[in-house]
N, C-alpha and C positions, 0 to 999 in steps of 0.2 A: 459629189468633192464635198470633201468639210473643212470647214477653216477652225482654228484652232488661235484664243488668243490667252496669252498669259497674264495676269496683274500681281501685284503685293510683294515684288523682291522690293529687297532696300542693304541700307547696314544697320545692322546692330549688335550688340556687343556682348562677348561669348557669355553663355548662359542663359541668351537672350530667346525670344519667339519670333516667328513671321509665321504668317499664312498666305497660302500661292492660292491662287484662284485661277482655273482656266475656262473661259468661255468658248463651245462650240457651238457653228451652225449646223443645221440638219435636223431632219424629222424622225430620225430613228437614231437617236444618241443612245437610247437604252443597249440597245445591238453591238454599239462598240466596248473593246475591253479598253483600257485609258491606264496609261501609264503616265511616270515620270523620270527623268532622267536629268541626268547635270554633268557638265562638262567645265572642269577649271584648266585654266591656262596651259596651257603645253602637254595637258592629257588628253586621251581620248573619251570620249561620253559614255557614262557610266549608269547603269540601273538604278534605280532610287526604288522605287514601288511599285506596284501595279492591282487595280481593283477591277473584278472580271464583270462583264458583261451580264445583265439581267442576274447580279448576284451579290451579294457582299461580301465574296471573299477577295480576300486581299494579301500579298507578298511584299514583303522589302528585303532589302540588301542587307548583311548584316550591320554595316558600317551605322543605322539608320534603324534596324527594329529597337523599338522600346523609347525612341523619341520623336517620332515620325509616324504619322497617322491620315492616310490618305483615305478620302470620303467621295461623295459621288451622290449630285441630284439630278436625276435623270426627269423630273418637272422642270427644272431650270438649265437645264444643257450644261451643268458644271459641272467640275471635277475638283477637288480641294487639298495640296497639301498643308496639314499642318506639322510646323516643325517647332518643335521642345527645346531646351538644351543646346542649345545650339555651339556649334566650336569653330574654331577659325577654319578647321581643316572640310567643314562645310561651306566653305567660298567656292561660287561655282556660277554659271550659267545653268537656271533649271530650265529646261522643257517639258511642255506637257506633249504627251503623244498618245495618238486613236487608232489601234488595230481593229477592222470592220469585220474580220472572220474569223471563227473558232479555232483553237487550236490547243492540241492535247499536250499539256504541260503549263509551266507557265512563261509568259512571254518577257523575256528579259536581257533581248539583244535587240541593239536599235533598228538592225534588218527585217525586225518581223512587225513592226510597227509602219503602219500608211499614210498616215499624219502628223503633220508637227507644229508646235506654235515657232515663232519666232524669239522666245526663249525671254527670262527676269533675272536679273542680277542678282545674287545672295551674296553680300558682304559681311562675316563675322570677322569682328575684331576683337583682338585678344585684351 
């Protein structure tokens, strides 16, 4: 069992930056593919970014490509989401997610992840 705890959300003006962190329990963190999703009020949860286990391979939603960067520190059991040039439409609850098994392709659907954090609110004002 893996527990995920997000932090770093908050209120920021458009054009600003935030860095989200996700701390994970467990001894084999490096074996997990980690992702970030977000859910705005009244909308479905959507894929933001993922970083593949035992690698630096990263994939992004088109809406955040070039502005957000996902990274991981396996020694610290942590994954990060650096968010730059934030827009009001980035406002959402952001969730960290983990997948324990390998998958052919890019895991970009919520049902492809096994573990979830409680979420952290990001609000971007215009």
